[in-house]
N, C-alpha and C positions, 0 to 999 in steps of 0.2 A: 253534546250529549251528557246526561246526568250519569256520573259514576257513583255507585252506591257502595260505601265502605262501612258505614255505621247506621244502624236502624234503631229507632226508638219504639218501644211497644207499650201500649195502654191496653188494659183489659177490664172487662166488667166483672166485678166480684161475684162469686157464688152463683155461677150459671153452669148448667150441666154441659152445654155444648162445648164450653171452653176447657173442661177438664182434659179432654183428649187433644183437642185442636191447638190450644195454645203451646204446649210442649212441641208438637209436631212442627209448628211454624218456627219457633225459636231454634230448634235443633236443625231444621232445614236451612235456616239462614247461616247458622254457625258452621254447618258443613260446606257452605259455599263460601266460607272465609270471611263473612261479615260479622262485625262486632255488633252486639246488641245491648241496648240500654232499657231496662224494664222498670215499670213502676212496682209498687209494693204488691198490687194485685196479681200482676203476672208472675213476680217472684214466688207467690204462694202456689200458684199452678205448677211451678217448676220445683217446688220444695226447695227453693234456694233462699239464703238469708239476706242477700244483699240488694234488695229492691231499693228504688229511688223515690223521693218524693216527686210528685207529678210535675211541678214546675222545672225540675232539674232534668227530666228525661230528654227533652228535644236538643239539649246543649251538644253541638258537634254532630248532629244527625243529618243524614242526607235524605232520609225517608222516615216517616212516622206511620206506624200501623196501629190501627184502633180495631179491637175485637170486642164487639159488644153491640150497643145501640146508640141512637142519636145522642142520649145523655152523656155517654162515654166520649163520643165525638166532641161534644160541646166542651167537655172538660179538657180534652187534648188541644182543641183550637185555642182555648184561653191560655194554655201552657206554652204553645208555640208562639203566641204573641205576634210580633211583627216580623218574625222570620219567614222567609219564603221556602218553607220545607213542604214538599208534597205530602199530603195526608191520604193514606191508604186505608179506607174504612171497610170493615168486614162485618156484615150484618148477623149478629148472633142474638138480637134482641126481637121485638115484635114488629111494629110498623115500620121504622127505619126508612124515613125519606132520604137521609143523608148517607147513611151507611149502605151504599148501593151494591157493593161487591158481595155475592153470595159465597157460602162455603165451597160450592162446586167450582166457582170461578177463581178461588183464592190462589192456588199454586200456578195455574196457567197465566194469571195476571202478574204474580210475583216474577215469573220467568220473563215476561214482557218488560217488567220494570228493570231487571238486571241487564236487559239488552237495550235500555235507553228508549222503550217504546211506549212511554206512559202517555195516557190521554188525560190532560188536566184542565179542569174547569176552575176559573177564578170566581170566587164568591166574595163580593164586597162586604166589608165590616162597617158598623156603625160606631163612631166615636161619641161617647156619652160623658157630659160634663155635668156634675151637680154644682150648682152656684148658690152660695149662702151668703147674704149680705155683700154681694158684689164680688166675692172671691170665689175661686174655684176650690171646692172642698174635696172632691174626689173625681177620678176619671176612670172610665171603663171602655172596653170595646166589645160590641155584641155582633154575634154571627146571625142570630135569629130575631130577637126582639128585646125591646126596653118596655117594662111593664110597670105602671103605677097603680096599686090597688088599695082598697080599704084594708086596715089592719084590725079593726074591731068588728064585732059580730053584728050583721043586720043594719049596718049604717052606710049610706052612700057618702061619697066625698065629692068636694067642689074643685074642679081643675079648670084651668084656661089653657087653650092651645093657640100658638102663634106660628105662622110660617113666614120666614124672612121678614120679621117685624109687622106682618099683616095679621091682625086679629082674626082668628077663625071663629070660635065660639066658646062660651063657658059650658062645661059639662057638669051635670049632677048625675053621678053614675057610680057603679061599683069599681071603676077604673078606666084606664085607657092604655092602649098598646101602641107602640111605634115599631113597625116590623120592617125588615128588609124583604127583598124578593125571596131569599132563602127561608125566612121565617114566616112567609105567608102561608104556608101549609101546616104551621104549628098552631100556637094559641090564637092567632088572629083569625085563622080559618074557623076555629071552634066558636069564635065570637061573632061570626058572620061576615068576616073580611073576604076579599077576593084572592084568588090564586093569581100570583103574578110570575111570569116567565123569568127564570134566574137571571138572564142577561139584560133585562129591562132596567134602565137607570131610574129607579123610583123607590119611594118609601110609602108605607101606608099607616095611616092614624085611624085605629079602630076602637070605638068605645065599648066598654063591657057593661052590658045591661044598662043602657042609659034611661034616665027618668023621662026625658023627652023622646018619643019613639021615632021622631023624624031625624034624630041625630044618627047619621049613616057613615060608614068608612069613607075616607077621603085619601086619594092617591096624589102624591106631589112629586116633583122632580127630585132626583137624588142629590142635586147640587144645592137643594134648599136646606136651611137650618130650621128644624122644628124645635120649638121651645115649649115646654109644658110647665105652667106655673101652678105650684100646689097652693090652694086656698083652703085646705083642710087644716084643722088644729093640729099642733105638734103631737107627733107619734101616732096619728090616727091614719097615716098612709105609709106605704112601703114601696121602695123602688127595688125591683128584681131585674137582673141581667141574665138573659138566656135561661131563666128558671133555676139558676144556680148560686149566684152571688148578688149582693144588694145591701141596703141599708134603710133604717127608718128616715122619714122625711119630716121637715119642720114646716110650718106655715110660711109662705112666700119663698120657698126654696124654688129655684128654676132648674129644670132639666133640659139641657141643649143637646140636641142630636144632630149630628152632620155625618156626612160621608167620610169615612177614614181614609187615611193614605194607604192602609194595608188591606190586603185580601187574603183569604184562605185558598190555598192551592189543593183542590179536591181531586183525587184520582177517580176516574170512572171507567167502566168498561167501555171500548171504543164503539160498540154497536148499540149501546144503551141510550135511548132518547128520554128526554123529560117526560113526554106524554106516556111513554111505556111505564114509567115509574107511578105516574098518577092512575093509570088504569089498573096496575097491579095493587097499589096500596089503598086506593079508594074504592076498589071493586067496581070500576066503570065497565060499561059493556064492551065486549069484543066485536069486531066486525063479523 
C-alpha cells in the first residue's frame, strides 16, 4: 500500500478556477500532515516566495498533483521522468483528455489516495533519439507524440519513414506525427489519425496534409522502431515533443522512436471508463 508523506504540486498559471482551489488543496494536504513541494505557479497562488523549478518538484514525492489542463500534465510528466510516481491530474482547463479528475471529485479522490485506494493506469512513453552523422545528438521521452513539421511558411518538407528497417514511404507533406495510444486523441486525431485504446500496444504514423492524398495513417506494433529520416534542407524542419520541447533539424537527421522502458502512472477515478471520456470530450451521442 502506498504511504503518502510528500506531494508535489504543479499548477496552470493565471487561471481563475485555481485562485481559490489551489490554496484549498495545499492547506488540506498540510492539515493532514503531508509535506508539499510546489512549483513557482502554485507558490504564486499561495502568495509564498519559495516555489521550485518544475524539474525539482517531484524529488522525494509519493504523489504528484496537477491542477490545470493537459499541457500542465505534459510538463509534469516530463519533470517526473522515469520515476514511478502516481500523477493525480485535476481538470481546470478545457478539453482535458488526460486530466480526468473533476473539481467535484478532487477531495473524495484525495481521501481514497491517502487510504491507498488509488486506481492507476500505466501509459507507455516513447523514447525518441535524434541521430546526426551516426551519433545520438539528443534524447527525449514523449507521452503524446513526436512531430516533425515545416519551419518555413507555405513549404512542404520531404521525409522518409522506416519501420524496423523496412521502408514505408517518402512523404511530401507539412509534417509527420508519431503518436502513442495516449497521444492518439491529440494532434494525430486532428490530422485524421485513429483513436487507439490506451492499453493497445501500438504506435501510429500520421502524415500532416500530405501532397499524395493516398498517404494514410499507419498503425504499427509498439515493439517496432519507427525511424523518420529528414530529407528537408537544414533548419527548414523542426522536431517537437509533446508540443512543448524540441529542436531544429538538419538534412539527413534520423529520428528513432521506440517504446520506452518507462510509463506514466496516471491516477483515474475507479468508475471512469475510456469511452466515458470520449463521449464527454468529443460530444458523442448518449444512449
